[in-house]
C-alpha positions in Angstrom: 23.7 0.4 24.4 21.4 -1.7 26.3 17.6 -0.7 26.9 15.4 -2.1 29.6 12.3 -1.8 31.6 11.9 -1.9 35.3 9.0 -1.3 37.5 10.5 1.6 40.1 9.9 5.0 41.5 12.1 7.5 39.7 13.1 9.3 42.7 14.5 6.2 44.2 16.6 4.7 40.7 20.3 5.3 41.2 22.0 6.5 37.9 23.8 9.5 36.0 20.3 11.1 34.8 16.5 10.5 34.9 14.4 12.4 31.9 10.7 13.4 33.0 8.9 15.8 30.7 6.4 18.8 30.3 3.9 19.7 28.0 4.1 23.4 27.1 1.6 25.7 28.8 1.8 23.6 32.0 2.3 25.4 35.2 1.9 23.2 37.8 3.6 19.4 36.8 2.0 16.3 37.2 2.7 12.6 37.2 6.3 11.7 37.5 7.3 15.0 36.6 5.4 16.1 39.9 7.0 13.3 41.9 10.2 14.6 41.0 9.5 18.6 41.6 8.2 17.5 45.0 11.2 15.6 45.8 13.2 18.3 44.6 11.3 20.9 46.9 8.9 22.7 44.1 12.0 23.5 41.9 10.7 22.6 38.3 7.9 24.7 39.2 10.1 27.2 40.3 11.8 27.2 37.3 8.6 27.0 35.1 7.8 30.0 36.8 10.6 32.1 36.0 10.1 30.9 32.4 13.6 29.0 32.4 11.6 25.7 31.8 8.6 26.1 29.1 8.2 22.8 28.0 8.8 23.7 24.4 9.2 20.9 22.0 12.8 19.8 21.8 14.0 22.2 25.1 16.2 20.1 27.5 16.5 21.6 31.0 19.2 19.6 33.0 18.8 20.6 37.0 21.5 18.8 39.1 19.7 17.1 42.0 21.7 17.4 44.8 21.5 14.6 46.6 17.4 15.0 46.8 16.6 12.1 44.7 18.8 9.0 43.7 19.7 10.4 40.4 22.9 13.0 40.0 20.5 15.0 37.4 16.9 15.3 36.6 16.3 16.3 32.7 12.8 18.2 32.1 12.3 17.3 28.2 10.1 19.7 26.5 7.1 17.9 24.8 5.4 21.0 22.7 1.7 21.6 23.1 0.0 18.4 23.7 -2.6 18.9 21.2 0.3 18.5 18.3 2.1 15.8 20.2 2.4 12.5 18.4 4.8 9.6 18.3 7.2 11.1 16.3 7.4 13.9 19.0 8.3 11.4 20.9 11.1 10.0 18.4 12.5 13.5 18.5 12.0 14.2 22.2 14.0 10.8 23.2 16.6 11.9 20.7 17.1 15.1 21.6 17.0 14.4 25.6 19.6 11.5 25.1 21.9 13.7 23.0 22.0 16.1 25.7 22.8 13.8 28.3 25.7 12.3 26.1 27.2 15.9 26.0 27.3 16.1 29.8 29.2 12.8 30.1 26.0 10.7 31.6 26.4 7.0 31.1 23.5 5.5 32.8 20.1 7.0 32.3 16.8 6.5 33.1 13.3 7.6 31.5 9.8 7.6 31.6 7.4 6.9 28.6 6.8 10.2 27.3 3.2 10.4 25.9 1.8 7.4 28.0 0.7 9.0 31.2 -1.2 12.6 30.7 -0.9 12.2 26.7 -2.9 9.3 26.9 -0.8 7.3 24.0 -0.7 3.7 23.7 2.6 2.5 26.0 3.6 0.0 23.8 4.0 2.3 21.2 5.4 5.2 22.9 8.1 3.0 24.4 8.8 1.7 20.5 9.1 5.4 19.6 11.4 6.3 22.4 13.8 3.3 21.8 13.7 4.2 18.0 14.6 8.4 19.1 17.3 7.3 21.3 19.1 5.0 19.3 19.2 7.2 15.8 20.1 10.1 17.7 22.8 8.8 19.1 24.4 7.1 15.9 27.9 8.5 15.1 30.3 7.2 12.2 33.8 7.3 13.5 35.2 4.1 11.7 38.1 5.8 10.0 38.9 8.5 12.4 42.6 7.6 13.7 42.1 9.8 16.3 38.9 9.7 17.4 37.6 12.9 20.2 37.0 12.0 23.7 34.1 9.3 23.6 31.5 10.1 25.6 28.9 7.1 25.0 25.6 6.2 27.0 25.7 2.8 27.9 22.5 2.0 29.4 18.5 3.3 29.3 16.4 2.2 31.9 12.6 2.8 31.3 10.8 3.3 34.4 7.2 2.1 34.7 5.6 2.5 38.0 2.7 -0.3 37.1 4.0 -3.5 36.9 1.5 -4.7 34.8 2.4 -2.3 32.1 6.4 -3.6 31.5 5.4 -6.8 29.5 4.1 -4.4 26.8 6.6 -1.7 27.3 9.2 -4.5 26.9 7.5 -5.3 23.5 7.9 -1.9 21.8 11.4 -1.6 23.1 12.2 -4.5 21.6 10.7 -3.6 18.1 11.8 -0.4 18.4 15.3 -1.6 19.0 15.3 -3.7 16.0 13.9 -1.0 13.5 16.6 2.0 14.8 19.3 -0.7 14.6 18.1 -1.4 11.0 18.1 1.8 10.1 21.5 2.6 11.5 22.8 -0.7 9.7 21.8 1.3 6.5 23.1 4.2 7.3 26.8 2.5 8.1 26.7 0.7 4.9 25.7 4.0 3.0 28.6 6.1 4.9 31.0 3.5 3.8 33.8 4.5 1.5 33.5 3.2 -2.5 37.1 1.7 -1.7 36.1 -0.5 1.0 32.5 -1.2 -0.1 32.8 -2.7 -3.4 30.1 -4.6 -5.3 32.0 -7.6 -4.4 32.0 -6.4 -0.7 28.2 -5.5 -0.9 27.3 -9.1 -1.7 29.6 -10.8 0.8 27.8 -8.7 3.7 24.5 -9.9 2.1 25.6 -13.6 2.3 26.7 -12.9 6.0 23.4 -11.6 6.6 21.6 -14.3 5.0 23.8 -16.9 7.2 23.5 -15.0 10.7 19.5 -14.5 10.2 18.7 -18.0 8.1 17.7 -16.4 5.0 17.7 -18.5 1.5 20.7 -16.8 -0.6 21.7 -17.2 -4.0 23.8 -14.7 -6.5 24.3 -14.3 -10.2 27.7 -13.1 -11.5 28.3 -12.1 -14.9 28.3 -14.9 -16.8 24.9 -16.4 -15.8 23.7 -12.8 -16.2 24.8 -12.6 -19.9 23.0 -16.4 -20.0 19.9 -14.8 -18.8 20.1 -11.8 -21.0 20.8 -8.8 -18.9 22.1 -6.4 -21.1 20.4 -3.4 -19.6 22.5 -4.0 -16.0 25.6 -5.1 -17.6 26.0 -2.3 -19.9 26.2 -0.1 -16.9 28.6 -2.9 -15.4 31.2 -2.8 -18.3 33.1 0.1 -17.5 34.0 -0.8 -14.2 36.8 -3.6 -13.4 34.6 -4.6 -10.5 32.7 -7.5 -11.5 28.7 -7.1 -11.1 26.7 -9.7 -9.0 22.8 -9.8 -8.6 22.1 -11.0 -4.8 18.9 -12.9 -3.8 17.7 -13.3 -0.1 14.7 -14.8 0.7 12.6 -14.7 4.0 9.9 -17.5 4.4 7.4 -16.3 7.2 4.3 -18.0 5.4 3.3 -20.9 3.4 5.2 -21.7 0.5 2.4 -21.1 -2.2 2.0 -17.6 -1.1 3.9 -15.6 -3.2 6.6 -13.6 -1.7 7.1 -9.4 -1.9 10.1 -8.3 -3.8 12.0 -5.7 -2.2 14.8 -4.3 -5.1 17.3 -2.1 -3.9 19.8 -0.2 -6.6 23.1 -1.2 -5.7 25.8 1.0 -7.3 28.7 1.4 -4.7 30.1 4.3 -6.9 28.2 6.4 -9.5 31.0 8.3 -11.7 28.3 8.9 -14.2 30.1 6.6 -16.6 31.2 8.3 -19.9 28.5 11.1 -19.1 30.8 12.1 -16.5 29.7 13.9 -13.3 30.9 17.4 -12.4 33.8 16.4 -9.9 32.0 18.9 -7.2 30.0 16.7 -4.9 31.0 13.5 -7.0 32.5 11.8 -3.3 28.7 11.6 -2.6 27.7 9.0 -5.2 29.3 6.7 -3.0 25.8 6.7 -1.5 24.3 5.5 -4.8 23.7 2.0 -3.4 21.5 3.5 -0.6 18.6 1.3 -2.0 20.5 -1.6 -1.4 21.4 -0.9 1.9 17.8 -0.5 2.8 16.7 -3.4 1.7 19.3 -5.5 2.7 18.9 -4.0 6.6 15.1 -4.2 6.0 14.8 -7.9 5.5 17.4 -8.4 8.4 14.8 -6.8 10.4 11.9 -8.7 9.1 14.0 -11.9 9.9 14.4 -10.8 13.4 10.9 -9.9 13.7 9.2 -13.2 12.3 5.9 -11.6 10.5 3.8 -14.3 8.7 4.7 -13.2 5.0 7.3 -14.0 2.4 9.6 -11.5 1.4 12.6 -11.6 -1.2 15.1 -8.8 -1.9 17.0 -8.6 -5.1 19.7 -6.6 -4.9 22.1 -5.7 -8.4 25.4 -4.8 -6.8 27.9 -2.9 -9.3 30.1 0.3 -10.4 29.3 3.0 -12.9 32.6 3.9 -14.3 34.2 5.6 -17.4 36.7 3.5 -19.2 37.4 2.2 -22.5 34.9 -0.6 -21.9 32.2 1.4 -20.9 29.0 2.0 -22.6 28.6 5.3 -24.6 25.7 7.4 -25.3 24.1 6.4 -28.7 24.7 2.4 -27.8 21.6 0.3 -27.9 21.4 -2.7 -25.7 18.8 -5.4 -24.9 17.1 -5.8 -21.3 16.1 -9.5 -20.2 13.0 -9.1 -21.3 13.8 -8.6 -24.9 13.1 -4.6 -25.0 15.6 -2.6 -26.4 17.1 0.7 -25.1 18.7 3.5 -26.6 21.4 5.0 -24.2 20.9 8.7 -24.1 23.3 9.4 -21.1 24.9 6.7 -19.0 24.5 8.5 -16.3 20.8 7.3 -15.9 22.3 4.0 -15.0 20.0 3.0 -11.8 16.8 2.6 -14.1 18.9 0.2 -16.5 19.9 -2.4 -13.7 16.6 -2.0 -12.0 15.2 -2.9 -15.3 16.8 -6.5 -15.5 16.5 -6.3 -11.3 12.7 -6.2 -11.8 12.3 -9.0 -15.1 14.2 -11.5 -12.4 11.8 -10.7 -9.7 9.1 -11.3 -12.2 11.0 -14.5 -13.2 11.0 -15.6 -9.4 7.3 -15.0 -9.0 7.4 -11.6 -6.9 4.6 -9.7 -6.2 3.9 -7.1 -5.4 7.3 -5.5 -6.3 9.1 -2.3 -4.4 11.9 -0.7 -5.9 14.1 1.6 -3.6 16.8 3.8 -5.3 18.6 7.1 -5.5 17.2 7.4 -8.8 17.2 11.1 -9.7 19.0 14.4 -8.8 15.5 16.1 -9.8 13.6 14.7 -6.9 15.6 17.3 -4.7 14.4 19.7 -6.6 10.6 19.0 -6.6 10.7 17.6 -3.0 13.6 18.7 -1.5 15.5 16.6 1.3 12.9 15.4 3.7 10.4 13.6 1.3 10.6 10.6 -0.5 8.6 10.5 -4.1 6.6 7.5 -4.4 5.4 6.3 -7.6 3.3 3.0 -8.9 0.8 1.3 -10.7 -0.9 -0.3 -7.4 -3.2 2.7 -5.5 -3.7 0.6 -2.5 0.3 -0.5 -2.4 1.3 3.3 -2.6 -1.3 4.4 0.1 0.0 1.6 2.3 3.7 2.9 1.7 2.4 6.4 3.0 0.6 4.8 5.8 3.7 3.4 6.9 5.5 6.6 6.9 2.8 8.0 8.8 3.4 5.4 11.6 7.5 5.7 11.7 7.7 9.4 11.0 9.0 9.3 7.3 7.4 11.2 4.5 6.5 10.3 1.1 4.6 12.0 -1.7 3.1 10.7 -4.7 3.7 11.9 -7.7 1.5 10.4 -11.3 2.5 8.4 -13.9 0.1 10.2 -16.8 0.6 8.4 -20.0 1.6 11.6 -22.0 4.9 11.8 -20.2 5.9 8.2 -21.7 6.0 10.3 -25.3 9.6 11.5 -23.4 10.9 8.2 -23.5 10.1 7.2 -27.2 13.3 6.2 -29.5 13.5 6.6 -32.9 15.8 3.5 -33.0 15.1 1.4 -30.2 11.8 0.5 -28.1 12.5 3.2 -25.2 15.5 5.3 -24.6 16.8 5.8 -21.0 15.9 9.1 -20.2 13.8 12.0 -21.2 14.4 15.7 -22.3 15.5 17.0 -19.0 11.9 17.6 -17.6 9.4 15.1 -15.1 12.6 13.8 -14.6 11.3 11.9 -11.6 8.4 10.9 -13.5 9.9 9.6 -16.5 12.5 7.4 -14.5 9.9 5.7 -12.7 7.8 5.2 -15.9 11.0 3.7 -17.8 11.1 1.4 -14.3 7.1 0.7 -14.9 7.6 -0.1 -18.3 9.5 -3.4 -17.1 7.4 -4.1 -14.4 4.1 -3.9 -17.0 0.7 -5.5 -15.0 3.0 -6.7 -11.8 1.7 -4.7 -8.8 4.8 -2.4 -8.4 6.0 0.6 -6.5 9.2 2.9 -7.0 10.6 4.9 -4.1 12.9 7.8 -4.9 15.3 8.2 -2.4 17.4 10.6 -4.5 16.9 13.7 -1.9 16.3 11.8 1.5 19.0 8.7 1.6 21.5 11.9 2.8 21.7 15.1 4.5 24.2 17.9 5.2 22.4 18.9 8.7 21.0 17.5 11.8 17.5 17.2 13.3 16.8 15.2 16.0 17.1 11.8 15.2 18.2 12.0 11.8 22.1 12.5 11.9 24.6 14.2 9.1 25.3 12.1 6.6 23.5 8.8 5.6 19.9 9.1 7.1 18.8 5.5 6.6 15.6 6.9 5.1 12.5 4.4 4.3 14.6 1.4 6.0 11.7 1.5 9.2 8.6 2.7 6.5 9.4 -1.0 4.4 9.6 -3.2 7.5 6.6 -1.6 9.0 4.8 -2.0 5.5 5.6 -5.7 5.9 4.6 -5.8 9.3 1.3 -4.6 8.6 0.5 -6.7 5.4 1.4 -9.8 7.5 -1.3 -9.2 10.0 -4.0 -8.8 6.9 
């Protein structure tokens, strides 16, 4: 789908539908909506008076133009209360409007920039949010349907701006919003893939292609090399599967070579059966999503390569399966991580922290700092924070704060949980340096404390997307299934860091 920007009066632009808007409580529309109302002989004002158009957030009312303007239809999108309006509301309005018009078969639509008129918001950021909302809201995953339903797809969105001087900055916003939204949809595509088609080998191949297509440095470690480096924690997870593990590294160099690279580490368990500590069969199919952290990191560095910020970024992605077999690790086993720490395995289903331990050790060997890991680490995070908030924990308060701010920019919610010293007691083992899980309480915190013990003094933050990587319901721009959560926030964070 193409999104373009032109300077033209909305009443003169020929298309299937044009989108205007209305704040809740407004009785007499102004600006572009007022111009459309005038061309329609006051029809919008009449519908407002009759209560058929209220301006409430999420409301979409389609009016047939009947030849009074060049577009066949007008959609009046509700913006909600003006005092509550923000850039995330633009995403929601854009998504709701685009989906409503797709449902009636519109192919080519036009829109004004929501919030940039009477709302007084920045045209560039508003345009970015508009592009994000439309692309994210229209996402569908239909790859494996042999009999696809009748396709209704919007082919083109044209942003209409009367002031020609604003067109360049709106174009710039659309470009960035398109890259960010496509990155999120790339994450969704990967996470929605079934595990039989997205094996560790295939995930590594995708990473290698991204590196080639976007001029990133690439290398990987096979099983033998990982043994040489002493990655016993990671390999203990992989040994139950017939699929060979790989550790993938992609590097973007946007700054001077002597500047340290930010490390992004994504958990890449392409299927998590729980290993010997087998998960319940109900819902196990969702464990194909256990590589969501890897998908986020891959898509984020791809977007970073397109946006070209002046900063160095390196992605480290362990790709493997956690399967039960005669070769699998057992509860009670003791293994040694790359840094020499020994780990007693209490449950083989606490595997994510095991692979992240060695990935962080390798990231430190590469000199990466700060380090951010992203993982579907725990089920406990859904109990603590539900399905809309990502848990954030770390040893660097400034970095934690910066990621939360990035989430505010992108409409993604983060909530910091503490890393109190007393919870480390839960990870103490009688026979090893630490054990891989606690006693069932404070699961999100103990998981992060385990990972943080390998980061040690390196600035580090952990994002637990166990609740946010997948949803069973839809909201305006979040579709059912994989959400792509944290992809845009990570890119936003890197762009902000590059400007400092």
